[in-house]
N, C-alpha and C positions, 0 to 999 in steps of 0.2 A: 125173491122173498120181499115182504112187503114190511114197512117200519110201523108199529102201532103206536109210537108217538105222538105222531099227528092227532090223533082221537082224544086224547085227552084234555080235559076241560084246562088245565092251567095253561096249555102249550096252545088252547084258542084265546085265551083272555091275553097272552104275551103278544100272539100274533095281530088280534084287534089292537092294542096298546100300540105296536111297530106301525101299523097300517095308520091310525091316527095321527102318529108322531111325524110321516112321513108327510100327510095330507097338509098337516098344520105348519112343513116348513111353508114360508114365503120367499117362493125361489126368484122372485123380481129384485127383492131387496138386499136378501142374503147371497148376492152371485158370488162372494170370496169365501164364502163358507163353503169348507170342506174338510174330509175327513183322509185324504190321499196325502200319503207321504213323499210321494215322488212331487205333487206340486207344491207342499210345505216347504221341501229342502229347495229344490230347485225354482218354485218360481212357474215352472213351465206344465202344460197341462199333460195329464199320461191319456192313453185311449180312452180307458174310463171316467175320467172325469165330465163330470154332467150327467151321468147316468142317474142316480138319486132326485137331484133337482129336478131332471126329465122325468122320471115317476112322478113325482109330485105335480108336476107341470100336466100330466095326462090325466091324473087325478083329477084336476081342476078344469079339464077340458082345453087347454093351451095345447094346442098341438105344434102351432108353428115355434113355440119359447121350447116344446121339448125338443124340437128338429137344432134349433139355434144353439141349444145349451153343449150337444154333443149329437151329429148326423148319423152316428151310430144307433140312438134313440129309434129308429125308424125298423131296427131288426131285433134290438137288445129287447124291449119293451113287449113285442108279441112272441117273443121266444120265453121270456119269462114267464106269461099269461099262461104259455100253453104247457110248459113243463109243470108250473104250480097246477093250473088246471087236471093237468092229467093223475099226478103224484096225489091229488085231494080224490079224485072218481076212482082210484085205484085204491085206495085204502078205505073208501066207502064203501066198492062191492064186495071187499073180503072181510 
């Protein structure tokens, strides 16, 4: 079953706004900016800390910083890109 909500114009607008927000994050200045509940409570990084800032770094073509923010970004970001592309193509073809 293919989900049809992705082709809606309001969803496209929200997605573009989200991508613009992620791109606008200055990952070098706001290194301590986090939404991670574990990091906010304990002060320690969880396995997912740095992924959003890593995505922002990749969008700015700064691969070294993306790797330094979270070593798993080498796997996570291409996987997210693949899943997004696969989902987008599946919705466009049907």
